[in-house]
PyMOL CGO cylinders between C-alpha atoms (Angstrom):
from pymol import cmd
from pymol.cgo import CYLINDER

trace = [
    CYLINDER, 0.03, -0.07, 0.14, 2.86, 2.18, 0.89, 0.3, 1, 1, 1, 1, 1, 1,
    CYLINDER, 2.86, 2.18, 0.89, 4.15, 2.17, -2.53, 0.3, 1, 1, 1, 1, 1, 1,
    CYLINDER, 4.15, 2.17, -2.53, 0.88, 2.70, -4.39, 0.3, 1, 1, 1, 1, 1, 1,
    CYLINDER, 0.88, 2.70, -4.39, 0.53, 5.78, -1.54, 0.3, 1, 1, 1, 1, 1, 1,
    CYLINDER, 0.53, 5.78, -1.54, 3.83, 7.20, -2.74, 0.3, 1, 1, 1, 1, 1, 1,
    CYLINDER, 3.83, 7.20, -2.74, 2.79, 6.99, -6.28, 0.3, 1, 1, 1, 1, 1, 1,
    CYLINDER, 2.79, 6.99, -6.28, -0.27, 8.78, -5.62, 0.3, 1, 1, 1, 1, 1, 1,
    CYLINDER, -0.27, 8.78, -5.62, 1.53, 11.68, -3.82, 0.3, 1, 1, 1, 1, 1, 1,
    CYLINDER, 1.53, 11.68, -3.82, 2.35, 13.22, -6.85, 0.3, 1, 1, 1, 1, 1, 1,
    CYLINDER, 2.35, 13.22, -6.85, -1.14, 13.36, -8.41, 0.3, 1, 1, 1, 1, 1, 1,
    CYLINDER, -1.14, 13.36, -8.41, -2.81, 16.49, -7.84, 0.3, 1, 1, 1, 1, 1, 1,
    CYLINDER, -2.81, 16.49, -7.84, -6.13, 15.05, -8.10, 0.3, 1, 1, 1, 1, 1, 1,
    CYLINDER, -6.13, 15.05, -8.10, -7.50, 11.52, -8.72, 0.3, 1, 1, 1, 1, 1, 1,
    CYLINDER, -7.50, 11.52, -8.72, -10.86, 9.67, -9.28, 0.3, 1, 1, 1, 1, 1, 1,
    CYLINDER, -10.86, 9.67, -9.28, -12.27, 6.47, -7.51, 0.3, 1, 1, 1, 1, 1, 1,
    CYLINDER, -12.27, 6.47, -7.51, -13.94, 3.91, -9.60, 0.3, 1, 1, 1, 1, 1, 1,
    CYLINDER, -13.94, 3.91, -9.60, -15.75, 1.20, -7.95, 0.3, 1, 1, 1, 1, 1, 1,
    CYLINDER, -15.75, 1.20, -7.95, -17.14, -1.97, -9.50, 0.3, 1, 1, 1, 1, 1, 1,
    CYLINDER, -17.14, -1.97, -9.50, -18.72, -4.93, -7.64, 0.3, 1, 1, 1, 1, 1, 1,
    CYLINDER, -18.72, -4.93, -7.64, -18.77, -8.78, -8.29, 0.3, 1, 1, 1, 1, 1, 1,
    CYLINDER, -18.77, -8.78, -8.29, -19.55, -12.08, -7.36, 0.3, 1, 1, 1, 1, 1, 1,
    CYLINDER, -19.55, -12.08, -7.36, -16.73, -14.36, -6.15, 0.3, 1, 1, 1, 1, 1, 1,
    CYLINDER, -16.73, -14.36, -6.15, -16.74, -18.12, -7.05, 0.3, 1, 1, 1, 1, 1, 1,
    CYLINDER, -16.74, -18.12, -7.05, -17.74, -18.85, -3.37, 0.3, 1, 1, 1, 1, 1, 1,
    CYLINDER, -17.74, -18.85, -3.37, -20.79, -16.46, -3.92, 0.3, 1, 1, 1, 1, 1, 1,
    CYLINDER, -20.79, -16.46, -3.92, -19.35, -13.58, -1.86, 0.3, 1, 1, 1, 1, 1, 1,
    CYLINDER, -19.35, -13.58, -1.86, -20.06, -10.00, -3.07, 0.3, 1, 1, 1, 1, 1, 1,
    CYLINDER, -20.06, -10.00, -3.07, -16.42, -8.42, -3.61, 0.3, 1, 1, 1, 1, 1, 1,
    CYLINDER, -16.42, -8.42, -3.61, -16.15, -4.65, -4.64, 0.3, 1, 1, 1, 1, 1, 1,
    CYLINDER, -16.15, -4.65, -4.64, -12.82, -3.45, -6.23, 0.3, 1, 1, 1, 1, 1, 1,
    CYLINDER, -12.82, -3.45, -6.23, -11.81, 0.41, -5.49, 0.3, 1, 1, 1, 1, 1, 1,
    CYLINDER, -11.81, 0.41, -5.49, -9.35, 1.52, -8.39, 0.3, 1, 1, 1, 1, 1, 1,
    CYLINDER, -9.35, 1.52, -8.39, -7.56, 4.78, -8.49, 0.3, 1, 1, 1, 1, 1, 1,
    CYLINDER, -7.56, 4.78, -8.49, -7.22, 6.53, -11.97, 0.3, 1, 1, 1, 1, 1, 1,
    CYLINDER, -7.22, 6.53, -11.97, -5.67, 9.77, -12.91, 0.3, 1, 1, 1, 1, 1, 1,
    CYLINDER, -5.67, 9.77, -12.91, -4.87, 11.35, -16.45, 0.3, 1, 1, 1, 1, 1, 1,
    CYLINDER, -4.87, 11.35, -16.45, -1.27, 11.18, -15.61, 0.3, 1, 1, 1, 1, 1, 1,
    CYLINDER, -1.27, 11.18, -15.61, -0.92, 7.28, -14.61, 0.3, 1, 1, 1, 1, 1, 1,
    CYLINDER, -0.92, 7.28, -14.61, -2.09, 3.92, -15.14, 0.3, 1, 1, 1, 1, 1, 1,
    CYLINDER, -2.09, 3.92, -15.14, -4.97, 2.87, -13.19, 0.3, 1, 1, 1, 1, 1, 1,
    CYLINDER, -4.97, 2.87, -13.19, -4.06, 1.24, -9.88, 0.3, 1, 1, 1, 1, 1, 1,
    CYLINDER, -4.06, 1.24, -9.88, -6.24, -1.18, -7.61, 0.3, 1, 1, 1, 1, 1, 1,
    CYLINDER, -6.24, -1.18, -7.61, -6.51, 0.79, -4.10, 0.3, 1, 1, 1, 1, 1, 1,
    CYLINDER, -6.51, 0.79, -4.10, -8.39, -1.96, -2.03, 0.3, 1, 1, 1, 1, 1, 1,
    CYLINDER, -8.39, -1.96, -2.03, -10.88, -4.77, -2.71, 0.3, 1, 1, 1, 1, 1, 1,
    CYLINDER, -10.88, -4.77, -2.71, -13.60, -5.50, 0.11, 0.3, 1, 1, 1, 1, 1, 1,
    CYLINDER, -13.60, -5.50, 0.11, -16.25, -8.19, 0.52, 0.3, 1, 1, 1, 1, 1, 1,
    CYLINDER, -16.25, -8.19, 0.52, -19.71, -7.18, 1.18, 0.3, 1, 1, 1, 1, 1, 1,
    CYLINDER, -19.71, -7.18, 1.18, -20.49, -10.21, 3.59, 0.3, 1, 1, 1, 1, 1, 1,
    CYLINDER, -20.49, -10.21, 3.59, -24.14, -10.15, 4.97, 0.3, 1, 1, 1, 1, 1, 1,
    CYLINDER, -24.14, -10.15, 4.97, -24.71, -6.56, 4.50, 0.3, 1, 1, 1, 1, 1, 1,
    CYLINDER, -24.71, -6.56, 4.50, -27.21, -5.46, 2.53, 0.3, 1, 1, 1, 1, 1, 1,
    CYLINDER, -27.21, -5.46, 2.53, -26.20, -3.24, -0.04, 0.3, 1, 1, 1, 1, 1, 1,
    CYLINDER, -26.20, -3.24, -0.04, -28.43, 0.02, 0.44, 0.3, 1, 1, 1, 1, 1, 1,
    CYLINDER, -28.43, 0.02, 0.44, -27.33, 3.73, -0.83, 0.3, 1, 1, 1, 1, 1, 1,
    CYLINDER, -27.33, 3.73, -0.83, -26.37, 4.18, 3.10, 0.3, 1, 1, 1, 1, 1, 1,
    CYLINDER, -26.37, 4.18, 3.10, -24.25, 1.29, 3.21, 0.3, 1, 1, 1, 1, 1, 1,
    CYLINDER, -24.25, 1.29, 3.21, -22.45, 2.20, -0.30, 0.3, 1, 1, 1, 1, 1, 1,
    CYLINDER, -22.45, 2.20, -0.30, -21.80, 5.74, 0.90, 0.3, 1, 1, 1, 1, 1, 1,
    CYLINDER, -21.80, 5.74, 0.90, -20.26, 4.36, 4.00, 0.3, 1, 1, 1, 1, 1, 1,
    CYLINDER, -20.26, 4.36, 4.00, -18.11, 2.13, 2.08, 0.3, 1, 1, 1, 1, 1, 1,
    CYLINDER, -18.11, 2.13, 2.08, -17.23, 4.63, -0.74, 0.3, 1, 1, 1, 1, 1, 1,
    CYLINDER, -17.23, 4.63, -0.74, -16.59, 7.33, 2.13, 0.3, 1, 1, 1, 1, 1, 1,
    CYLINDER, -16.59, 7.33, 2.13, -14.21, 5.01, 4.26, 0.3, 1, 1, 1, 1, 1, 1,
    CYLINDER, -14.21, 5.01, 4.26, -12.06, 4.13, 1.09, 0.3, 1, 1, 1, 1, 1, 1,
    CYLINDER, -12.06, 4.13, 1.09, -11.92, 8.14, -0.10, 0.3, 1, 1, 1, 1, 1, 1,
    CYLINDER, -11.92, 8.14, -0.10, -11.08, 9.26, 3.94, 0.3, 1, 1, 1, 1, 1, 1,
    CYLINDER, -11.08, 9.26, 3.94, -8.12, 6.52, 3.63, 0.3, 1, 1, 1, 1, 1, 1,
    CYLINDER, -8.12, 6.52, 3.63, -7.15, 7.60, 0.31, 0.3, 1, 1, 1, 1, 1, 1,
    CYLINDER, -7.15, 7.60, 0.31, -7.17, 11.55, 1.44, 0.3, 1, 1, 1, 1, 1, 1,
    CYLINDER, -7.17, 11.55, 1.44, -5.06, 10.23, 4.47, 0.3, 1, 1, 1, 1, 1, 1,
    CYLINDER, -5.06, 10.23, 4.47, -2.22, 8.32, 2.90, 0.3, 1, 1, 1, 1, 1, 1,
    CYLINDER, -2.22, 8.32, 2.90, -1.87, 11.32, 0.42, 0.3, 1, 1, 1, 1, 1, 1,
    CYLINDER, -1.87, 11.32, 0.42, -1.85, 13.93, 3.10, 0.3, 1, 1, 1, 1, 1, 1,
    CYLINDER, -1.85, 13.93, 3.10, -4.28, 16.24, 1.34, 0.3, 1, 1, 1, 1, 1, 1,
    CYLINDER, -4.28, 16.24, 1.34, -7.87, 15.84, -0.31, 0.3, 1, 1, 1, 1, 1, 1,
    CYLINDER, -7.87, 15.84, -0.31, -7.17, 14.34, -3.67, 0.3, 1, 1, 1, 1, 1, 1,
    CYLINDER, -7.17, 14.34, -3.67, -10.44, 12.43, -4.68, 0.3, 1, 1, 1, 1, 1, 1,
    CYLINDER, -10.44, 12.43, -4.68, -12.72, 14.78, -6.89, 0.3, 1, 1, 1, 1, 1, 1,
    CYLINDER, -12.72, 14.78, -6.89, -14.68, 11.95, -8.89, 0.3, 1, 1, 1, 1, 1, 1,
    CYLINDER, -14.68, 11.95, -8.89, -16.32, 8.57, -8.22, 0.3, 1, 1, 1, 1, 1, 1,
    CYLINDER, -16.32, 8.57, -8.22, -17.64, 6.34, -11.07, 0.3, 1, 1, 1, 1, 1, 1,
    CYLINDER, -17.64, 6.34, -11.07, -20.00, 3.38, -10.16, 0.3, 1, 1, 1, 1, 1, 1,
    CYLINDER, -20.00, 3.38, -10.16, -22.34, 1.31, -12.34, 0.3, 1, 1, 1, 1, 1, 1,
    CYLINDER, -22.34, 1.31, -12.34, -25.50, 2.60, -13.20, 0.3, 1, 1, 1, 1, 1, 1,
    CYLINDER, -25.50, 2.60, -13.20, -27.68, 0.39, -10.47, 0.3, 1, 1, 1, 1, 1, 1,
    CYLINDER, -27.68, 0.39, -10.47, -30.59, 2.53, -8.71, 0.3, 1, 1, 1, 1, 1, 1,
    CYLINDER, -30.59, 2.53, -8.71, -28.72, 1.97, -5.54, 0.3, 1, 1, 1, 1, 1, 1,
    CYLINDER, -28.72, 1.97, -5.54, -25.97, 3.92, -6.75, 0.3, 1, 1, 1, 1, 1, 1,
    CYLINDER, -25.97, 3.92, -6.75, -27.83, 6.92, -8.13, 0.3, 1, 1, 1, 1, 1, 1,
    CYLINDER, -27.83, 6.92, -8.13, -29.25, 7.36, -4.76, 0.3, 1, 1, 1, 1, 1, 1,
    CYLINDER, -29.25, 7.36, -4.76, -25.65, 6.91, -3.14, 0.3, 1, 1, 1, 1, 1, 1,
    CYLINDER, -25.65, 6.91, -3.14, -24.50, 9.54, -5.73, 0.3, 1, 1, 1, 1, 1, 1,
    CYLINDER, -24.50, 9.54, -5.73, -26.76, 12.09, -4.42, 0.3, 1, 1, 1, 1, 1, 1,
    CYLINDER, -26.76, 12.09, -4.42, -25.87, 11.62, -0.81, 0.3, 1, 1, 1, 1, 1, 1,
    CYLINDER, -25.87, 11.62, -0.81, -22.04, 11.48, -1.48, 0.3, 1, 1, 1, 1, 1, 1,
    CYLINDER, -22.04, 11.48, -1.48, -22.38, 14.74, -3.56, 0.3, 1, 1, 1, 1, 1, 1,
    CYLINDER, -22.38, 14.74, -3.56, -23.97, 16.38, -0.76, 0.3, 1, 1, 1, 1, 1, 1,
    CYLINDER, -23.97, 16.38, -0.76, -21.71, 15.41, 2.06, 0.3, 1, 1, 1, 1, 1, 1,
    CYLINDER, -21.71, 15.41, 2.06, -18.47, 15.85, -0.04, 0.3, 1, 1, 1, 1, 1, 1,
    CYLINDER, -18.47, 15.85, -0.04, -17.10, 17.99, -2.66, 0.3, 1, 1, 1, 1, 1, 1,
    CYLINDER, -17.10, 17.99, -2.66, -16.98, 15.29, -5.32, 0.3, 1, 1, 1, 1, 1, 1,
    CYLINDER, -16.98, 15.29, -5.32, -18.78, 14.49, -8.70, 0.3, 1, 1, 1, 1, 1, 1,
    CYLINDER, -18.78, 14.49, -8.70, -20.50, 11.22, -8.91, 0.3, 1, 1, 1, 1, 1, 1,
    CYLINDER, -20.50, 11.22, -8.91, -21.23, 9.53, -12.21, 0.3, 1, 1, 1, 1, 1, 1,
    CYLINDER, -21.23, 9.53, -12.21, -22.00, 6.46, -14.14, 0.3, 1, 1, 1, 1, 1, 1,
    CYLINDER, -22.00, 6.46, -14.14, -19.94, 3.84, -16.06, 0.3, 1, 1, 1, 1, 1, 1,
    CYLINDER, -19.94, 3.84, -16.06, -20.60, 4.81, -19.92, 0.3, 1, 1, 1, 1, 1, 1,
    CYLINDER, -20.60, 4.81, -19.92, -19.83, 1.21, -20.95, 0.3, 1, 1, 1, 1, 1, 1,
    CYLINDER, -19.83, 1.21, -20.95, -22.09, -0.25, -18.46, 0.3, 1, 1, 1, 1, 1, 1,
    CYLINDER, -22.09, -0.25, -18.46, -24.81, 1.93, -19.86, 0.3, 1, 1, 1, 1, 1, 1,
    CYLINDER, -24.81, 1.93, -19.86, -24.21, 0.84, -23.47, 0.3, 1, 1, 1, 1, 1, 1,
    CYLINDER, -24.21, 0.84, -23.47, -24.16, -2.81, -22.39, 0.3, 1, 1, 1, 1, 1, 1,
    CYLINDER, -24.16, -2.81, -22.39, -27.62, -1.92, -21.04, 0.3, 1, 1, 1, 1, 1, 1,
    CYLINDER, -27.62, -1.92, -21.04, -28.69, -0.43, -24.29, 0.3, 1, 1, 1, 1, 1, 1,
    CYLINDER, -28.69, -0.43, -24.29, -27.22, -3.20, -26.19, 0.3, 1, 1, 1, 1, 1, 1,
    CYLINDER, -27.22, -3.20, -26.19, -29.46, -5.70, -24.13, 0.3, 1, 1, 1, 1, 1, 1,
    CYLINDER, -29.46, -5.70, -24.13, -32.64, -3.73, -24.68, 0.3, 1, 1, 1, 1, 1, 1,
    CYLINDER, -32.64, -3.73, -24.68, -31.97, -3.73, -28.72, 0.3, 1, 1, 1, 1, 1, 1,
    CYLINDER, -31.97, -3.73, -28.72, -31.05, -7.33, -28.85, 0.3, 1, 1, 1, 1, 1, 1,
    CYLINDER, -31.05, -7.33, -28.85, -34.78, -7.94, -27.11, 0.3, 1, 1, 1, 1, 1, 1,
    CYLINDER, -34.78, -7.94, -27.11, -36.17, -6.79, -30.64, 0.3, 1, 1, 1, 1, 1, 1,
    CYLINDER, -36.17, -6.79, -30.64, -37.73, -9.63, -32.29, 0.3, 1, 1, 1, 1, 1, 1,
    CYLINDER, -37.73, -9.63, -32.29, -35.92, -8.86, -35.88, 0.3, 1, 1, 1, 1, 1, 1,
    CYLINDER, -35.92, -8.86, -35.88, -32.62, -8.17, -33.73, 0.3, 1, 1, 1, 1, 1, 1,
    CYLINDER, -32.62, -8.17, -33.73, -33.20, -11.41, -31.96, 0.3, 1, 1, 1, 1, 1, 1,
    CYLINDER, -33.20, -11.41, -31.96, -33.79, -13.50, -34.83, 0.3, 1, 1, 1, 1, 1, 1,
    CYLINDER, -33.79, -13.50, -34.83, -30.77, -11.87, -36.54, 0.3, 1, 1, 1, 1, 1, 1,
    CYLINDER, -30.77, -11.87, -36.54, -28.56, -12.95, -33.28, 0.3, 1, 1, 1, 1, 1, 1,
    CYLINDER, -28.56, -12.95, -33.28, -29.93, -16.56, -33.71, 0.3, 1, 1, 1, 1, 1, 1,
    CYLINDER, -29.93, -16.56, -33.71, -29.14, -16.57, -37.62, 0.3, 1, 1, 1, 1, 1, 1,
    CYLINDER, -29.14, -16.57, -37.62, -25.75, -15.37, -36.34, 0.3, 1, 1, 1, 1, 1, 1,
    CYLINDER, -25.75, -15.37, -36.34, -25.01, -18.01, -33.59, 0.3, 1, 1, 1, 1, 1, 1,
    CYLINDER, -25.01, -18.01, -33.59, -26.25, -20.69, -35.77, 0.3, 1, 1, 1, 1, 1, 1,
    CYLINDER, -26.25, -20.69, -35.77, -24.21, -19.74, -38.57, 0.3, 1, 1, 1, 1, 1, 1,
    CYLINDER, -24.21, -19.74, -38.57, -20.94, -19.55, -36.46, 0.3, 1, 1, 1, 1, 1, 1,
    CYLINDER, -20.94, -19.55, -36.46, -21.63, -23.02, -34.74, 0.3, 1, 1, 1, 1, 1, 1,
    CYLINDER, -21.63, -23.02, -34.74, -22.26, -24.18, -38.46, 0.3, 1, 1, 1, 1, 1, 1,
    CYLINDER, -22.26, -24.18, -38.46, -18.60, -23.25, -39.40, 0.3, 1, 1, 1, 1, 1, 1,
    CYLINDER, -18.60, -23.25, -39.40, -17.07, -23.93, -36.15, 0.3, 1, 1, 1, 1, 1, 1,
    CYLINDER, -17.07, -23.93, -36.15, -18.22, -27.71, -36.44, 0.3, 1, 1, 1, 1, 1, 1,
    CYLINDER, -18.22, -27.71, -36.44, -16.57, -28.28, -39.77, 0.3, 1, 1, 1, 1, 1, 1,
    CYLINDER, -16.57, -28.28, -39.77, -13.03, -27.82, -39.39, 0.3, 1, 1, 1, 1, 1, 1,
    CYLINDER, -13.03, -27.82, -39.39, -12.24, -27.55, -42.89, 0.3, 1, 1, 1, 1, 1, 1,
    CYLINDER, -12.24, -27.55, -42.89, -14.40, -24.71, -43.89, 0.3, 1, 1, 1, 1, 1, 1,
    CYLINDER, -14.40, -24.71, -43.89, -13.34, -22.94, -40.42, 0.3, 1, 1, 1, 1, 1, 1,
    CYLINDER, -13.34, -22.94, -40.42, -9.76, -23.38, -41.54, 0.3, 1, 1, 1, 1, 1, 1,
    CYLINDER, -9.76, -23.38, -41.54, -10.97, -21.37, -45.00, 0.3, 1, 1, 1, 1, 1, 1,
    CYLINDER, -10.97, -21.37, -45.00, -13.05, -18.77, -43.15, 0.3, 1, 1, 1, 1, 1, 1,
    CYLINDER, -13.05, -18.77, -43.15, -9.98, -18.19, -40.85, 0.3, 1, 1, 1, 1, 1, 1,
    CYLINDER, -9.98, -18.19, -40.85, -7.73, -17.71, -44.15, 0.3, 1, 1, 1, 1, 1, 1,
    CYLINDER, -7.73, -17.71, -44.15, -10.01, -15.11, -45.62, 0.3, 1, 1, 1, 1, 1, 1,
    CYLINDER, -10.01, -15.11, -45.62, -10.28, -13.31, -42.16, 0.3, 1, 1, 1, 1, 1, 1,
    CYLINDER, -10.28, -13.31, -42.16, -6.57, -12.96, -42.31, 0.3, 1, 1, 1, 1, 1, 1,
    CYLINDER, -6.57, -12.96, -42.31, -6.12, -12.25, -46.15, 0.3, 1, 1, 1, 1, 1, 1,
    CYLINDER, -6.12, -12.25, -46.15, -8.85, -9.33, -45.67, 0.3, 1, 1, 1, 1, 1, 1,
    CYLINDER, -8.85, -9.33, -45.67, -6.98, -7.79, -42.45, 0.3, 1, 1, 1, 1, 1, 1,
    CYLINDER, -6.98, -7.79, -42.45, -3.67, -7.98, -44.76, 0.3, 1, 1, 1, 1, 1, 1,
    CYLINDER, -3.67, -7.98, -44.76, -5.57, -6.35, -47.34, 0.3, 1, 1, 1, 1, 1, 1,
    CYLINDER, -5.57, -6.35, -47.34, -6.65, -3.33, -45.40, 0.3, 1, 1, 1, 1, 1, 1,
    CYLINDER, -6.65, -3.33, -45.40, -3.13, -2.74, -43.79, 0.3, 1, 1, 1, 1, 1, 1,
    CYLINDER, -3.13, -2.74, -43.79, -0.55, -0.05, -45.09, 0.3, 1, 1, 1, 1, 1, 1,
    CYLINDER, -0.55, -0.05, -45.09, 2.94, 0.37, -44.00, 0.3, 1, 1, 1, 1, 1, 1,
    CYLINDER, 2.94, 0.37, -44.00, 4.58, 3.55, -42.93, 0.3, 1, 1, 1, 1, 1, 1,
    CYLINDER, 4.58, 3.55, -42.93, 8.17, 4.23, -42.06, 0.3, 1, 1, 1, 1, 1, 1,
    CYLINDER, 8.17, 4.23, -42.06, 8.84, 4.43, -38.48, 0.3, 1, 1, 1, 1, 1, 1,
    CYLINDER, 8.84, 4.43, -38.48, 12.32, 6.48, -37.12, 0.3, 1, 1, 1, 1, 1, 1,
    CYLINDER, 12.32, 6.48, -37.12, 12.54, 3.88, -34.24, 0.3, 1, 1, 1, 1, 1, 1,
    CYLINDER, 12.54, 3.88, -34.24, 12.61, 0.07, -35.58, 0.3, 1, 1, 1, 1, 1, 1,
    CYLINDER, 12.61, 0.07, -35.58, 11.97, 0.24, -39.44, 0.3, 1, 1, 1, 1, 1, 1,
    CYLINDER, 11.97, 0.24, -39.44, 8.41, -0.22, -40.65, 0.3, 1, 1, 1, 1, 1, 1,
    CYLINDER, 8.41, -0.22, -40.65, 4.68, -0.33, -38.90, 0.3, 1, 1, 1, 1, 1, 1,
    CYLINDER, 4.68, -0.33, -38.90, 1.82, -2.00, -39.87, 0.3, 1, 1, 1, 1, 1, 1,
    CYLINDER, 1.82, -2.00, -39.87, -1.44, 0.24, -39.49, 0.3, 1, 1, 1, 1, 1, 1,
    CYLINDER, -1.44, 0.24, -39.49, -4.79, -1.04, -40.33, 0.3, 1, 1, 1, 1, 1, 1,
    CYLINDER, -4.79, -1.04, -40.33, -7.25, 1.08, -42.06, 0.3, 1, 1, 1, 1, 1, 1,
]
cmd.load_cgo(trace, "trace")
């Protein structure tokens, strides 16, 4: 933790990203990741929720504790933003966090895009297209000679849409177009 803290002391501000998942043992686990434009994301800590109900108050308490520990480790207030998924409990927690602390809360746009795609795939015509694509993929994958031919065509297609350009460091680079 000290190595992470010393790295973060150089950062003027950071954001906290929170993401939950379920372990193989069916434990609810939350990862807290520190991000900043000037560095790669760093895992700050991981917590298990145990039998605690995931209410907005609980989420606020957990995120607040992580923020307090980060600020204490840095010796100053550095956390300006919190990003979570877009669950209703998180929306409620955002309001509380923004009122209690001077931080901005927002949702994960890729999570939102995932939800939109789930809705789009529920349209009957899209569901049929997906079903046809799965059937075709299974048909090709179950025929080794056909699969080899498809892979060859894919590779040729990728090669056709690449162009080489000179690079002063190590010769020539290949760029997909």
